[in-house]
C-alpha positions as a printed Julia matrix, in Angstrom:
215×3 Matrix{Float64}:
 82.26  252.01  204.66
 79.24  252.4   201.95
 76.0   250.52  202.1
 74.07  252.46  199.87
 72.73  250.03  197.28
 70.02  248.44  199.61
 71.76  245.48  200.19
 72.82  245.71  203.82
 76.2   244.73  201.92
 79.8   247.19  202.78
 82.12  247.57  199.33
 83.93  244.81  200.11
 80.81  242.35  200.21
 79.27  243.47  197.4
 82.65  242.99  195.26
 82.84  239.29  196.23
 80.01  238.52  195.77
 79.81  239.96  192.95
 82.62  238.2   191.37
 82.01  235.26  192.64
 78.56  235.23  190.11
 80.6   236.02  187.38
 84.84  233.71  188.01
 81.81  231.11  188.22
 79.9   231.53  185.33
 82.96  232.97  182.73
 86.09  232.19  184.53
 89.02  234.2   185.7
 90.76  235.25  182.55
 86.93  236.4   180.9
 86.06  238.04  183.76
 87.47  241.52  184.28
 87.57  244.18  186.94
 85.43  246.58  185.0
 82.43  244.41  184.68
 83.03  243.15  188.84
 82.66  246.32  189.99
 79.83  247.18  187.55
 77.65  244.7   189.42
 78.37  245.24  192.4
 77.8   248.33  192.32
 81.62  249.84  192.78
 84.55  251.97  192.03
 87.06  250.28  189.98
 89.77  251.22  192.51
 87.39  249.69  195.24
 89.05  246.44  193.86
 92.76  247.72  194.63
 91.93  249.11  198.37
 90.66  245.83  199.25
 92.33  243.38  197.89
 95.29  244.74  196.08
 94.57  243.03  192.6
 92.33  240.71  190.4
 94.22  237.58  191.94
 93.92  238.47  195.78
 89.86  239.27  194.75
 90.72  235.96  193.17
 91.3   234.45  196.7
 88.98  236.12  198.86
 86.55  234.72  196.96
 87.64  231.33  196.81
 87.6   231.52  200.78
 84.21  233.07  201.21
 82.9   230.26  199.07
 84.52  227.89  200.76
 82.88  228.12  204.24
 80.22  229.22  202.26
 79.92  225.38  201.28
 81.03  224.31  203.76
 78.3   225.57  206.85
 75.55  224.56  203.85
 76.85  221.35  202.94
 79.64  220.38  205.16
 81.27  216.5   203.52
 79.68  214.29  206.51
 76.4   215.78  206.6
 75.98  215.47  209.95
 77.1   212.58  210.03
 78.01  211.3   214.23
 81.66  209.62  214.17
 79.73  206.23  214.58
 79.21  205.92  211.3
 80.02  203.75  209.26
 82.54  204.09  205.81
 79.66  203.24  203.21
 77.0   206.16  205.41
 80.56  208.34  204.86
 80.84  207.58  201.35
 76.44  208.76  200.83
 77.32  212.02  202.64
 79.77  212.39  200.38
 79.0   212.3   197.23
 75.63  214.07  198.46
 77.56  217.19  199.69
 79.77  217.04  196.52
 77.26  217.06  193.77
 74.69  219.74  195.91
 77.47  222.16  195.93
 77.94  221.32  192.43
 75.07  221.45  191.47
 73.3   223.76  193.19
 72.32  227.58  191.56
 72.35  229.36  195.16
 75.61  231.43  196.49
 78.03  228.66  197.79
 77.6   227.07  194.63
 80.63  229.48  194.09
 82.88  226.81  195.37
 81.61  223.95  193.32
 81.38  226.1   189.97
 84.9   227.51  190.94
 86.23  224.5   191.46
 85.46  222.42  188.44
 86.56  225.85  186.58
 90.25  225.23  188.46
 90.06  221.91  186.91
 89.52  223.03  183.57
 91.62  226.11  183.56
 93.49  226.7   186.0
 94.84  229.7   187.48
 97.87  230.8   189.03
 96.02  230.4   192.04
 95.67  226.13  191.44
 98.47  225.67  193.55
 96.26  227.29  196.51
 93.11  225.82  195.49
 95.1   222.43  195.95
 96.03  222.57  199.1
 92.97  224.56  200.81
 90.28  222.66  199.0
 91.41  220.02  196.72
 93.71  218.52  198.51
 91.64  218.57  201.22
 88.47  216.97  199.64
 90.95  214.44  198.44
 92.35  212.66  201.21
 89.01  212.74  202.84
 87.52  210.85  200.17
 90.92  208.19  199.64
 90.16  207.86  203.64
 86.38  206.4   203.19
 86.79  204.91  199.99
 89.98  202.77  201.37
 87.55  202.18  204.19
 85.29  200.93  202.07
 87.85  198.71  200.46
 89.5   197.07  203.46
 92.83  197.03  204.5
 94.16  194.36  201.84
 93.05  197.22  199.02
 96.33  199.03  197.14
 97.15  202.55  197.01
 96.21  202.5   193.24
 93.12  201.26  193.36
 92.0   203.78  195.77
 93.42  206.57  194.14
 91.61  205.24  191.11
 88.67  204.71  192.55
 89.02  208.15  194.57
 89.03  210.0   190.82
 86.61  207.96  189.3
 84.28  208.95  192.0
 84.89  213.04  191.94
 84.69  212.65  187.88
 81.48  211.1   187.74
 80.3   214.03  190.16
 82.45  217.09  188.49
 80.71  215.52  185.09
 77.01  216.0   185.9
 78.59  219.6   186.25
 80.25  220.32  183.37
 78.01  218.48  180.71
 74.97  219.51  182.76
 73.71  221.67  179.26
 74.12  218.8   177.17
 72.84  216.7   179.09
 69.91  218.67  179.27
 69.15  219.02  175.58
 70.09  215.47  175.45
 67.51  213.79  178.22
 65.59  217.55  178.89
 66.83  216.81  182.3
 66.78  219.75  184.66
 69.06  219.96  187.86
 66.61  220.5   190.41
 66.51  219.62  194.2
 64.4   216.54  193.54
 66.75  215.53  190.26
 69.71  216.26  192.07
 68.91  214.19  194.8
 68.3   211.14  192.46
 71.49  211.84  190.45
 73.35  211.64  193.55
 71.9   208.0   194.79
 72.49  206.89  191.71
 76.4   207.97  191.64
 76.36  206.69  195.69
 74.59  203.31  194.53
 76.72  202.83  192.0
 80.5   203.71  193.01
 78.69  201.7   196.13
 78.2   198.5   193.93
 82.38  199.15  192.34
 84.33  199.54  195.29
 82.38  196.17  197.12
 83.17  194.77  193.65
 86.52  195.21  193.53
 86.7   193.88  198.09
 86.49  190.5   196.7
 89.85  189.52  196.87
 89.25  188.14  192.91
 88.61  191.28  191.65
 91.64  193.35  193.32
 94.18  192.32  191.23
């Protein structure tokens, strides 16, 4: 395979990297195969050769980004199996927020997921099965443990969605937030933001865990 572009990547890898950047920036519908090919310094026909069609390329980007994100920001961030539910929640929130706000290449995953939730593609079912479904289930288990065994399923579901919603909001509204508060989203700011969401969410969960507030 061709490696003459100076990146050390073969044509298939270059297409995946270029498509990941463009899909996350502009969305699936607004990104053309020609633009991806130009960015990857590849022939337009190479997309059909390696992936069959645009949807096949998008699917490959999702798989690639998921493996990168999981390797860089694992859900448990290296916690031991003996970690408490609160520690697991802290790790989950920090990992998820880093995936959404990190400007590096693994951020394709978080940004693509945020886009998929706003403007779903034909691959939404695959995204739910492979990525969003497991993410929600993992967080729901942690939330249920923090709330306690007497908590009903609806409360667990609402709390799970509220925590995810906080994280996704900062990705979707980052430009507005930046102008309103002159806020940047570098490593230090993301760390402070994750600590706030952790504190805010744990405070709410502990309040809901009190019997008089659970119904």
